[in-house]
N, C-alpha and C positions, 0 to 999 in steps of 0.2 A: 488029835489035841492035845495040846501041851499039857503035860502033867502040872497036876495043881490049878487048873484054870477050868472054867465052866464053858460050855459052848458058846453062850453070849459073849464070854470074853473073847473067845477065839474069832468069832465073827467081827467083832469091834476091831479087833487087832488086825485083822484082814484089811477091813474097811478101811482102816486110819491109812495104813500103809499104802493102800492102792489110790486112795484119794489125794494123798499128798504127792505121791509121784506121778499120777496120770490126771488129777484133777477129778472133781466129782462127776461133772457131765461125761468126762471120758472114761468113767469105771461103770461097768454093768453088773448088776446083779450076779449074773453067772460067772464073773471074774471074781467077785466076793466069796462066792461058795466054793469054788474052787480053790482058792487061797486058803480058806478056812478049813477045807476039807470037811464040808458037810453037805447036806442038800438042800435046795431052795425051800423045801417045807420046813426044814430046822430054822433056817433064817426067818423065814415069816411066822414062825412060831415064836420066837423072841422079838422080832422087829415087823412091825406092820408094813413098812415100807422103806425104801432108800432114805428118804428123807426122815425118817425116825432114828436111822443111824448116825445121819449128818449131825441132828438135833443132839445127839446124845454126847457127840463129842464136845458140844458147845456147854452142853450142861455139865457135864462132869468137870471141864477146864473152869469154866465160872463158878461152881459149887466149891471147889477147893480153893481158888483164890479168894472169895469171898468169906468162906468160912475161917480161914487163916486171917485176913484181915479184921474179922471181927473179934476174934481171940487176941489178938495183937493191941488193937484199940481198948478192948475192955481190961487189958492188964494195966494199962495206963503207963505213966513215967513222962519223963522230960520229953519235948515235941520233937526235939533232933534224933532221940533213941528210938521212939515210936515211928516216925517218918522213916528212918532208915531201915528200921526192920520190916516196914511194910514194903518199901523199894527192893530191899533183898529177896523179899518172898515172891515178889512179882517175876524178877528175873529168873531165881533158881527152880520157879513151880514152872515158868516157860520153858525153859531149858530140858527140866525132866519130862516133858510132853512135848517136845519139840514138833514131832510129825504133828499132833493134834494142834499147835498153834500154827503149822504151815496152813493146815486146813482150815482153821480157824479164819485167819484173814483171807484167803482166796476164795472161800467159797460161800460165805454169809448169805450173798445177794442169792444164791441157789435155794435158799430154805423157802417152805411154804410162807406165804403173808404173816400167818398166825405165829409161826415161830421166829420169824426176822422180828415181829415186834416184841417177842418175849426176850431174844437176845439185847435187843436194844435196850430195854426196860432195864434187865438185869446188868448190863454194862453201864448205864447211865447210874445207876445204883452204886456200883462201885465206884466210879468215877466221882460223885459227889460226895461219899465218905474219903477218898482221897483228896479232894479238893478242900474239905472240911478241917483235914490236918493242915492243909497249907494256909488256910485262912486264921488257924489257931497260931500258927507261929507268927503270921502276920499281926495279929493282935498283941502278941508279946513282945513285938520290935524285933523276930529273929529273922524273917523274910521280907525281901523286897517286895513293895506295892505298886511299883511303876509299870508293870507289865500285867494285863490282865489275866485274870485266874485260869481263865480257859485255855490260854497260851500256854502257860506253867505246866498245866496238867500234860497237854498235848506234847509238850517238849519231852516229857519222861517216856509216856506211851509210846511215842514214835520211834523211839530206839527199840523198845521191846518189841514193837510190831515186826521189825525188820531182822529180828534174831535168825528165825529161820531162812532168810537169804544168804546170810553170811557165815552164822556160827557153826563150827563142827563140834561135837563132844571130843572127837579124837585129836583136836588140836591142842596148841600148847597152852591154852589157859582153861582152867577148871570152870565148872560152875559156880563156884564160891568166889574165885578172883573175879570173874566176868562181873557178878552180882555187885561186888566191893567197887570195883571200876566204874561201873555206869552209875552207882548209889551215889558214889562220891563225887564225879562230875555234874550229877543233879543237884547234890545238895549246895555244893560250891556257886553253881550258877544260879541259886534262888537266895543264898544269904544275903541279909542286907548288907552286911560288911563290905562283902565282895563286890556288891553294886555300886558302894560308895566309894571303893578303891579304885574301882574301874573308870567311874567318872571324874575321879581327881587325876588319874594318869593320863586321860583324854585331854 
């Protein structure tokens, strides 16, 4: 066991690494307990099933991001500043839990039906709150209205969803730099002034 962690932490860490490398279906309970250095009895003491382990990954990542979003929105401020902070946080928290993010987007269909519905509900809640920020900016005349809101939301999150496929924390771009870059690109694309300029140039 890693010093300063619990048995449940060690099991979770082992599961995340194996799920990210081998896939959920390609990882056995035996492989998890061997990687964590525990017994099957210990695993089943903390987690009732492999499905519990998988859902726990979603629960932590979604919970972290939802909590951060709620705090940012509650603090208020200029809509550009609020949306910038939210976009930055999504990228930063995804990079901070990159293996979890890989598992998140590869294995959702492997969850039990009840757990899939719960994940879908929580993701929708987050996207609805994100969309509400864009709508606020549209009402204030900041953001373009010529593209449907679901497309604008999907435009940002598509970049986030693929981070696990290409981004390396040991590369040349830090998480903060990447967050600034993706956020700047997204906001430039949805600002009303940019849309008008593009239309004039065309």
